[in-house]
Each structure stands twice: as structure tokens, then as C-alpha cells.
C-alpha positions in Angstrom: -13.1 -60.8 -29.8 -10.8 -58.1 -28.2 -11.1 -55.5 -31.3 -14.7 -55.9 -31.7 -14.9 -55.5 -27.3 -12.7 -52.3 -27.7 -14.6 -51.0 -30.3 -18.3 -51.4 -28.4 -16.0 -49.5 -25.6 -15.3 -47.1 -27.2 -18.6 -46.4 -29.1 -19.6 -46.4 -25.5 -17.5 -43.7 -24.0 -18.8 -41.9 -27.2 -22.2 -42.1 -26.3 -21.2 -41.1 -23.0 -19.4 -38.1 -24.1 -22.5 -36.7 -25.9 -24.6 -36.8 -23.1 -22.1 -35.2 -20.2 -21.9 -32.7 -23.2 -25.6 -32.4 -23.6 -26.4 -31.2 -20.4 -24.0 -29.0 -20.7 -25.5 -27.6 -23.6 -29.1 -27.4 -21.7 -27.4 -25.1 -19.0 -26.4 -23.1 -21.8 -29.7 -22.7 -23.3 -30.8 -21.9 -19.7 -28.8 -19.2 -19.2 -28.4 -17.7 -23.0 -32.0 -18.1 -23.6 -31.4 -19.7 -26.4 -30.8 -23.2 -28.9 -27.6 -24.7 -28.7 -25.5 -26.3 -31.9 -22.0 -27.2 -31.9 -19.7 -27.4 -35.0 -16.3 -29.1 -34.4 -13.5 -30.0 -37.4 -11.3 -31.7 -35.7 -7.4 -30.3 -36.0 -5.9 -33.9 -35.2 -2.2 -34.0 -36.9 -2.8 -36.1 -39.7 -6.6 -36.2 -39.1 -7.5 -32.6 -39.6 -11.3 -31.8 -41.3 -12.3 -28.6 -42.3 -15.8 -26.8 -43.0 -17.8 -28.4 -46.1 -20.4 -28.4 -48.1 -22.0 -31.7 -47.0 -22.5 -30.5 -43.5 -25.6 -28.6 -44.8 -28.2 -31.3 -44.7 -26.9 -32.3 -41.2 -27.5 -29.0 -39.8 -31.0 -28.8 -41.6 -31.7 -31.7 -39.7 -30.7 -30.2 -36.0 -32.3 -26.7 -37.1 -35.8 -28.5 -38.0 -36.1 -30.3 -34.7 -35.1 -26.9 -33.0 -37.5 -24.9 -35.5 -38.1 -21.1 -36.0 -36.4 -19.8 -32.6 -35.5 -16.4 -30.9 -32.0 -17.0 -30.6 -29.4 -19.6 -31.5 -25.8 -20.5 -29.8 -23.3 -21.8 -32.3 -20.3 -23.8 -30.6 -17.8 -23.1 -32.9 -14.0 -24.7 -33.4 -12.3 -25.0 -36.9 -9.2 -24.0 -38.4 -11.6 -23.2 -41.5 -12.2 -24.7 -44.6 -14.5 -23.8 -47.9 -16.1 -20.4 -48.0 -19.0 -21.0 -50.1 -20.1 -23.7 -47.4 -19.0 -21.1 -44.5 -21.7 -18.6 -46.1 -23.9 -21.0 -47.0 -24.0 -22.3 -43.4 -24.4 -18.9 -41.6 -27.3 -17.9 -43.5 -28.9 -21.3 -43.4 -28.7 -20.6 -39.4 -29.7 -16.9 -39.4 -33.4 -18.2 -41.2 -34.0 -19.9 -38.6 -33.3 -17.4 -35.7 -33.9 -13.8 -34.7 -30.5 -13.8 -33.4 -27.0 -15.8 -33.4 -24.1 -15.7 -31.4 -20.9 -17.5 -32.1 -18.9 -19.3 -29.0 -15.5 -19.8 -29.5 -13.7 -21.3 -26.8 -10.5 -21.7 -28.7 -10.5 -21.1 -32.1 -12.5 -20.0 -35.1 -9.6 -19.5 -38.3 -10.6 -18.6 -41.2 -13.9 -19.6 -42.9 -14.9 -19.9 -38.8 -14.0 -16.0 -38.3 -16.4 -15.4 -41.3 -19.3 -17.8 -40.0 -18.4 -15.5 -36.7 -18.9 -12.2 -38.6 -22.6 -13.0 -39.4 -23.4 -13.5 -35.9 -24.6 -10.7 -33.6 -21.9 -11.3 -30.7 -18.8 -13.4 -30.6 -18.2 -15.0 -27.3 -15.1 -15.5 -26.9 -13.0 -17.1 -24.2 -9.6 -15.2 -22.8 -7.6 -18.2 -25.4 -9.9 -18.0 -27.8 -8.4 -16.7 -31.3 -10.1 -15.4 -35.0 -8.2 -15.1 -38.0 -7.4 -13.6 -41.1 -10.5 -14.7 -43.7 -8.3 -14.2 -46.8 -9.1 -17.5 -48.2 -6.2 -20.1 -50.5 -7.7 -21.1 -53.5 -7.8 -25.4 -54.2 -7.8 -25.9 -57.9 -7.1 -28.6 -60.4 -4.6 -26.3 -61.9 -2.7 -25.2 -58.9 1.0 -26.2 -59.2 2.2 -28.9 -57.8 4.5 -29.5 -55.0 7.9 -30.4 -55.8 8.4 -33.5 -53.7 4.8 -34.8 -54.3 3.6 -34.1 -58.2 0.4 -35.6 -57.4 -0.3 -33.0 -54.6 -1.5 -29.5 -55.9 -0.2 -26.4 -53.2 -3.3 -23.9 -52.2 -2.6 -20.8 -53.7 -3.2 -17.7 -51.2 -5.4 -15.1 -53.1 -3.8 -12.3 -50.6 -0.5 -13.9 -51.0 -0.6 -13.3 -54.9 -2.2 -10.0 -54.9 1.0 -9.0 -52.3 3.4 -10.2 -54.6 1.7 -7.9 -57.2 2.0 -5.0 -55.1 5.4 -5.6 -54.2 6.4 -5.3 -57.7 5.4 -1.9 -57.6 7.0 -1.0 -54.2 10.2 -2.3 -56.0 9.8 0.4 -58.7 8.7 -1.8 -61.6 6.4 0.5 -63.3 5.3 0.8 -66.9 2.9 -1.2 -68.8 6.1 -3.3 -70.7 7.3 -4.0 -67.0 3.9 -5.1 -65.6 3.1 -6.9 -68.6 6.3 -9.4 -68.1 5.2 -9.4 -64.5 2.1 -11.1 -65.5 3.4 -13.4 -67.4 6.0 -14.5 -65.4 3.3 -14.8 -62.8 1.3 -16.9 -65.4 4.4 -19.0 -65.8 4.1 -20.5 -62.1 0.4 -19.6 -61.4 -2.1 -21.4 -64.4 -4.1 -18.0 -65.7 -7.6 -19.8 -64.9 -5.9 -20.1 -61.6 -5.1 -16.4 -61.9 -8.4 -15.4 -62.7 -10.2 -17.0 -59.9 -8.1 -15.9 -57.4 -9.2 -12.5 -58.3 -12.9 -13.1 -58.5 -12.0 -14.6 -55.2 -10.4 -11.9 -53.3 -13.5 -9.4 -54.4 -15.9 -12.2 -53.2 -14.8 -12.7 -49.6 -15.0 -8.9 -49.0 -18.3 -8.7 -50.8 -19.6 -11.6 -48.1 -17.5 -10.1 -45.3 -19.4 -6.7 -45.9 -22.8 -8.8 -46.1 -22.4 -10.3 -43.0 -21.0 -7.5 -40.6 -24.2 -5.1 -41.0 -25.7 -8.1 -37.8 -22.5 -5.9 -35.7 -21.3 -3.0 -37.1 -23.2 0.1 -39.0 -20.6 2.3 -39.7 -19.3 1.5 -43.3 -15.9 2.9 -42.8 -15.5 1.0 -39.7 -16.9 -2.3 -41.3 -13.9 -1.2 -44.4 -11.3 -1.1 -41.8 -12.2 -4.4 -40.3 -12.6 -6.4 -43.7 -8.9 -4.6 -44.9 -7.5 -5.7 -41.8 -9.0 -9.4 -42.0 -8.6 -9.7 -45.7 -5.0 -7.9 -45.9 -3.4 -5.6 -43.5 -2.9 -8.6 -40.8 -0.2 -9.3 -42.5 -0.3 -13.3 -42.6 -2.6 -16.3 -42.5 -1.3 -17.4 -39.6 -2.0 -14.4 -37.9 -4.5 -14.8 -35.0 -6.6 -12.2 -32.9 -7.6 -12.5 -29.6 -10.7 -10.9 -28.1 -9.0 -7.3 -26.8 -7.9 -6.9 -30.4 -11.3 -8.4 -31.7 -12.7 -5.6 -29.6 -10.3 -3.1 -30.5 -11.7 -3.9 -34.5 -15.1 -3.1 -34.0 -16.1 -6.1 -33.7 -19.2 -6.8 -30.8 -16.9 -9.4 -28.6 -18.7 -10.6 -25.2 -16.9 -12.1 -22.5 -18.0 -14.8 -20.8 -19.3 -15.2 -17.0 -17.2 -17.2 -14.7 -19.5 -19.3 -14.2 -20.4 -19.2 -18.7 -16.4 -19.5 -19.2 -16.7 -23.2 -16.9 -19.2 -24.6 -19.2 -17.5 -23.9 -22.1 -14.2 -24.7 -21.3 -15.4 -28.1 -20.5 -17.4 -28.7 -23.3 -14.2 -28.1 -25.1 -12.3 -30.5 -23.1 -14.7 -33.1 -23.9 -13.7 -32.5 -27.3 -10.5 -32.6 -27.0 -10.8 -35.9 -25.1 -13.0 -37.5 -27.6 -11.2 -36.4 -30.8 -7.6 -37.0 -29.2 -6.9 -33.5 -30.6 -3.6 -33.3 -28.7 -2.4 -36.8 -29.7 -0.8 -36.4 -33.9 -2.4 -39.6 -35.3 0.5 -42.2 -35.5 -1.0 -45.6 -36.8 2.1 -47.8 -35.1 1.2 -46.6 -31.7 -2.3 -47.6 -32.7 -1.3 -51.1 -33.8 1.0 -51.5 -30.6 2.2 -55.4 -30.7 -0.7 -56.5 -32.9 -0.4 -57.7 -36.0 -4.3 -56.3 -37.2 -6.5 -53.6 -35.4 -9.9 -52.5 -36.6 -10.2 -48.6 -35.8 -13.0 -46.0 -35.5 -11.8 -42.8 -35.3 -13.6 -39.6 -35.1 -12.9 -36.3 -36.8 -15.4 -33.7 -36.9 -18.8 -33.1 -34.7 -21.7 -31.3 -34.6 -24.2 -32.3 -32.1 -27.4 -30.3 -30.5 -29.4 -31.6 -27.5 -32.3 -32.1 -29.7 -31.1 -34.4 -32.0 -28.0 -35.5 -31.0 -24.5 -36.3 -32.1 -23.3 -36.7 -35.8 -19.3 -37.6 -35.9 -17.3 -37.6 -39.6 -15.7 -41.0 -38.8 -13.0 -42.9 -40.3 -13.5 -46.9 -39.9 -11.5 -49.8 -41.4 -8.6 -52.2 -40.2 -4.4 -51.5 -40.2 -2.4 -54.7 -40.7 1.4 -55.3 -40.5 2.5 -55.9 -44.1 5.4 -59.0 -45.0 8.5 -56.6 -45.0 9.9 -59.0 -48.0 13.3 -58.0 -49.4 13.5 -54.6 -48.1 13.2 -55.5 -44.7 10.9 -53.0 -43.6 7.9 -53.4 -42.1 4.8 -51.4 -43.6 1.1 -51.0 -42.5 -1.5 -51.0 -44.9 -5.2 -49.0 -44.2 -7.7 -50.8 -45.7 -10.7 -48.6 -45.0 -14.0 -49.5 -45.2 -15.7 -46.3 -44.5 -15.4 -42.2 -43.8 -17.8 -40.1 -43.4 -20.7 -38.6 -41.3 -22.8 -41.5 -38.7 -25.3 -40.3 -36.3 -24.1 -42.1 -33.0 -27.0 -40.8 -30.9 
């Protein structure tokens, strides 16, 4: 009974949280003369989520309710994800509006930056960050992680290109030497993965160029932006604040004091609801109980028209009998993982 009551209270808090954010969405819609959709992929340690293809149908539901409109404001918080899904998503939103703006409270990295390139403008707070768009390839034939052979290591597209470029810098030239470099690389990374990497490298530049047309007309400036985002930043972990983004040539807007307060309030609400500052710890969740039911929200898509869709994990944590080892374990019987509409 106590667990059921706790889950009911949590559900009530989630609904109340959305209702408070809805009021702020409406404020943005009035101030910006737009329609608001928010998309948050949670980055809580241990419960991370990414931009992925299954969100397309959910966005269609929100966009159909909004209907064709002059302007859409997309509130975006993400570490990135699937490049093809990001490309499809930004094109989908563009078909419903004449003007698209992306609002970044904290970060829109990797595939999130790719989405931002497709906007007419990017509204960035002083703490907001964009990042490089060089993708990492996840493929069944990727190299296995040494300590965890059942898990494959993502292969960075630009890391492979960087390695090949570095061999030239070290004076490894000539057909025979270059052939040996390729053979050695293919012994570490499957040839089919390498082939896909070179295709992906060309594709990400192609997609970025098509998207940037809403912000940048100068082809030379466009090439400079793409070169920096794809390779010249040096690392996929590099972050770009609004000053540097503006210097790159992107159309960056600084929010007014009032608009900033609204954006910050929405972001703080998501941080609290998704517990983004608290690493997931099943031991802490269980406390002194032998068994506990849980419902953990991990990602959110919301609008004032439709309500809130949340990606959640739901199940039961139970302490295992320590047996001969004397070590108490925890089993996770997950009964649901996926998107649910809460309001």
C-alpha cells in the first residue's frame, strides 16, 4: 500500500509539473507569437537517453494538434543521438511552420546541434552550449570493449579520419605504406564499419549544408561553419557557447531578461522531475526496503496543445538472497520501458 501511494503521489507530481510548465509554454507563445514544443532527452547518469527514431510519431501527434502555423519554438535539451532521426525530425517540424527557432537552456549537443542548424535562429542562454556534429557509428561489427566483450565501442567518424590524416603528418607516404596503414586499421575496425564511416562523414556534411540555408546564405561562411563543427573543433566533447556560435556565423539570439527567466524556470522543472543532477542508484531508491516498485521518467516531449509524453522505466527492485557469497544483490524486474502520455 505504501508503495502504491508513493507511485500515485509521484504521478500527481508529474501531472502538476507539466501543468506548471504549460503555463510557461503559453507565456512563450504569447511573447514569441509562436507555438511551443519541448523535447528533453535526459542525461541522468545511469538513465541516459538519446534522440531516436521512435519520437517521430509522437511529434506528429503534437504537430497535428498545433496544425500549420507561422512559427514554432522548439525547446531542446539533449546530448545528441541518432543523426538520421535528428534530420528527419527537423524536416518534419519545418513542414508545419514558416519559421522555426530552437531554444537552448543548457545544451543541444551533437545531433541536437544538427537540429539547431535547421532553425531560422537559435536562442541561447548565457550557459547554453552547442557542440560538434561529427557522429559516432554504432554498428554490430564495431570492436568489442576490452573489459566488457558483449558491448561494442562506438567508432568516431572524425577519429578515424584524424588517424589517417595523422599518418600523413608523420611522413607515412607512398602507396605501400598507405596500404599497410589501411590494412592495420581494418584489423582493428571491421572493413564494413570503415566503409560506413566514410559514407557517414560525407553524409553529415551534406545534411548540415542543406539545413544551414535558413541561417547562412554565404557559401564560404557555410563551409567554414561545417568544417569547424565536423573536424576543426578537435574533439566531440568540445562545447560552443553563444558568443563563439555567433562568431562562427550562426544566427544566435540572446533572450531578454524576462524570457531568460521563463526558459530557466522550465529547465529547472525538468532537472527536478527527471532528477538530472542525481546519479541513478538502485540502492538509494530501495533504502531499507526489501522490495520497491519504481517509475522513472527519462525523456519528455510536451506542448500546450496535447500534454506530456514521457519515456519511462517501470518495474520492481528486489534484494536477492546473499547465498554463499554473503553479498546482497539487487534484481530489476522491469515490466515496462517506453513512451507514455501522462496528460
